[in-house]
LOMI-797612 format. One record per residue (C-alpha): residue in one letter; z, y, x. Coordinates in steps of 0.1 Angstrom, whole numbers, padded with zeros to 4 digits, always signed. Last residue first. Layout:
<atoms>
AZYX ...
</atoms>
This chain:
<atoms>
X-0452+0383+0356 X-0421+0400+0342 X-0400+0380+0318 X-0398+0396+0284 X-0374+0422+0270 X-0364+0419+0233 X-0383+0432+0202 X-0359+0446+0176 X-0362+0430+0142 X-0381+0401+0126 X-0406+0424+0109 X-0413+0439+0143 X-0396+0466+0163 X-0401+0482+0197 X-0439+0485+0195 X-0461+0494+0224 X-0491+0517+0217 X-0526+0523+0229 X-0527+0491+0250 X-0554+0478+0273 X-0551+0446+0292 X-0556+0442+0330 X-0532+0413+0332 X-0508+0433+0354 X-0510+0462+0331 X-0501+0440+0301 X-0472+0424+0320 X-0459+0458+0331 X-0461+0472+0296 X-0441+0443+0283 X-0415+0447+0310 X-0413+0485+0305 X-0410+0484+0267 X-0382+0458+0267 X-0364+0475+0296 X-0365+0507+0277 X-0352+0489+0246 X-0323+0476+0266 X-0315+0511+0279 X-0317+0527+0245 X-0296+0500+0229 X-0269+0505+0256 X-0269+0543+0251 X-0264+0541+0214 X-0282+0572+0202 X-0313+0551+0198 X-0311+0549+0160 X-0316+0587+0158 X-0349+0584+0176 X-0357+0614+0199 X-0354+0594+0231 X-0372+0565+0215 X-0403+0587+0209 X-0405+0596+0246 X-0400+0559+0255 X-0430+0550+0233 X-0452+0577+0249 X-0443+0565+0284 X-0449+0529+0275 X-0483+0536+0260 X-0491+0556+0291 X-0481+0526+0313 X-0502+0503+0291 X-0533+0524+0300 X-0556+0522+0270 X-0582+0549+0280 X-0580+0578+0304 X-0560+0560+0331 X-0526+0575+0337 X-0517+0599+0365 X-0485+0612+0349 X-0472+0622+0384 X-0439+0604+0381 X-0446+0578+0355 X-0479+0569+0371 X-0461+0563+0404 X-0441+0536+0386 X-0469+0511+0384 X-0482+0518+0419 X-0447+0513+0433 X-0443+0480+0415 X-0478+0470+0426 X-0469+0474+0462 X-0436+0456+0458 X-0452+0426+0441 X-0430+0400+0423 X-0396+0411+0436 X-0409+0446+0433 X-0412+0441+0395 X-0377+0428+0390 X-0360+0455+0412 X-0382+0482+0396 X-0372+0470+0362 X-0335+0471+0371 X-0338+0505+0386 X-0356+0520+0356 X-0331+0504+0332 X-0302+0517+0352 X-0317+0552+0355 X-0322+0554+0317 X-0350+0578+0310 X-0345+0616+0306 X-0383+0622+0303 X-0401+0647+0325 X-0401+0623+0355 X-0391+0637+0389 X-0354+0630+0387 X-0356+0597+0368 X-0383+0583+0391 X-0362+0593+0422 X-0329+0578+0408 X-0346+0546+0399 X-0363+0543+0433 X-0330+0548+0451 X-0313+0523+0429 X-0341+0497+0435 X-0339+0503+0472 X-0301+0497+0472 X-0304+0467+0450 X-0330+0452+0474 X-0308+0457+0504 X-0277+0442+0489 X-0292+0413+0470 X-0268+0384+0475 X-0238+0405+0481 X-0246+0427+0450 X-0249+0396+0428 X-0215+0383+0440 X-0200+0417+0432 X-0216+0415+0397 X-0200+0381+0391 X-0166+0393+0403 X-0168+0425+0382 X-0173+0404+0351 X-0203+0412+0329 X-0201+0413+0291 X-0228+0406+0266 X-0225+0420+0231 X-0254+0445+0230 X-0277+0421+0247 X-0269+0395+0221 X-0282+0417+0194 X-0318+0414+0208 X-0319+0376+0202 X-0332+0361+0234 X-0370+0361+0236 X-0370+0358+0274 X-0334+0355+0288 X-0322+0388+0301 X-0305+0386+0335 X-0268+0392+0329 X-0262+0393+0366 X-0293+0414+0372 X-0283+0440+0346 X-0248+0442+0361 X-0262+0445+0396 X-0285+0473+0382 X-0254+0491+0368 X-0235+0487+0400 X-0264+0500+0421 X-0266+0530+0398 X-0229+0538+0402 X-0231+0533+0439 X-0260+0557+0444 X-0255+0553+0482 X-0232+0526+0495 X-0217+0536+0528 X-0186+0552+0515 X-0167+0519+0514 X-0188+0488+0510 X-0166+0463+0491 X-0140+0488+0478 X-0169+0511+0467 X-0185+0480+0451 X-0153+0472+0431 X-0151+0508+0418 X-0187+0506+0407 X-0179+0474+0388 X-0152+0495+0370 X-0115+0491+0378 X-0093+0492+0347 X-0071+0522+0340 X-0034+0515+0334 X-0014+0510+0301 X-0020+0473+0300 X+0016+0464+0290 X+0041+0487+0273 X+0044+0469+0239 X+0044+0435+0256 X+0079+0444+0270 X+0094+0438+0236 X+0096+0400+0242 X+0118+0405+0272 X+0103+0388+0303 X+0115+0353+0313 X+0083+0341+0330 X+0059+0357+0355 X+0029+0335+0364 X+0006+0341+0394 X-0024+0319+0390 X-0038+0289+0409 X-0067+0273+0389 X-0063+0237+0377 X-0084+0205+0378 X-0098+0192+0345 X-0133+0208+0346 X-0151+0217+0313 X-0136+0251+0308 X-0126+0261+0273 X-0088+0263+0280 X-0096+0284+0311 X-0114+0310+0290 X-0086+0311+0264 X-0060+0314+0291 X-0078+0343+0308 X-0083+0361+0275 X-0047+0355+0265 X-0033+0368+0297 X-0004+0390+0286 X+0026+0383+0264 X+0024+0346+0259 X+0056+0337+0240 X+0080+0313+0258 X+0112+0329+0243 X+0120+0346+0276 X+0085+0360+0275 X+0054+0349+0294 X+0032+0371+0316 X+0001+0357+0333 X+0001+0377+0364 X-0023+0401+0381 X-0020+0391+0418 X-0058+0390+0422 X-0063+0353+0428 X-0101+0348+0426 X-0124+0332+0400 X-0159+0328+0414 X-0159+0290+0413 X-0189+0289+0389 X-0167+0273+0362 X-0141+0301+0366 X-0166+0329+0367 X-0185+0317+0336 X-0151+0313+0318 X-0141+0348+0326 X-0175+0362+0314 X-0173+0342+0282 X-0137+0353+0275 X-0147+0390+0280 X-0177+0386+0257 X-0156+0370+0230 X-0131+0399+0229 X-0099+0384+0215 X-0079+0406+0191 X-0047+0417+0208 X-0016+0396+0209 X+0013+0382+0188 X+0017+0345+0183 X+0004+0330+0215 X+0026+0300+0217 X-0003+0275+0212 X-0021+0295+0239 X+0003+0282+0265 X-0004+0246+0255 X-0041+0252+0256 X-0038+0267+0291 X-0019+0236+0302 X-0048+0214+0291 X-0073+0237+0309 X-0052+0234+0341 X-0028+0259+0355 X-0018+0257+0391 X+0013+0279+0393 X+0021+0308+0416 X+0056+0321+0411 X+0075+0349+0393 X+0109+0343+0377 X+0128+0367+0354 X+0163+0357+0344 X+0179+0378+0316 
</atoms>
């Protein structure tokens, strides 16, 4: 047995050739492939030392998501990757037994112990990286994946604003009588404050002291809708609850900004779940 490890520049065409010998591997996760491809085409892909592993019979043992993403890329030049060749075919059975780093883990490595509310910051960075597209199919939100590299780039571009948004999200969640999603609160605060920080504070103050206007306050309608969502059996999926919270808050914010009245805010229509909208 002769095992060789070296850095190779793999092009999309080469990735296709490697995939042609991918006979036994895990089921592909489309969201992971899409996230990898986005990183590669944006120039965010970095050499991590994690190898593409190929057996002594030229079977791809590890790296099918990376190779699938690279094969779909539109550029023709290659990406340097560490490739290990000559491994026993049966070694695949013991691969990927470790624990993957989360986005929060990456941020801790980036900023050390100086990042407060790092888990919330990571969650908001993920939301921002996968910025909802107005009127996008709701189901897409449940499938979308975010790479750590993309989230880290988002954090670097919005460090201070993300920290403030996380702090506000934690505060609102702690003083609000409803167990609302901190990541959804923080993400919405980030988006609203980017438009008007004073109005963003004013909007969310009502959720902490329940000082709603007597008639038709969209913020009260949002509060009541979220209270019902929290007791809805269909909302047990945490991701669905968070996305629905963003949908309710963004639509409530727009109504409030326009001076409109609202006694209720729907989360479903005849067409299905109502997605978030772009804040104004």
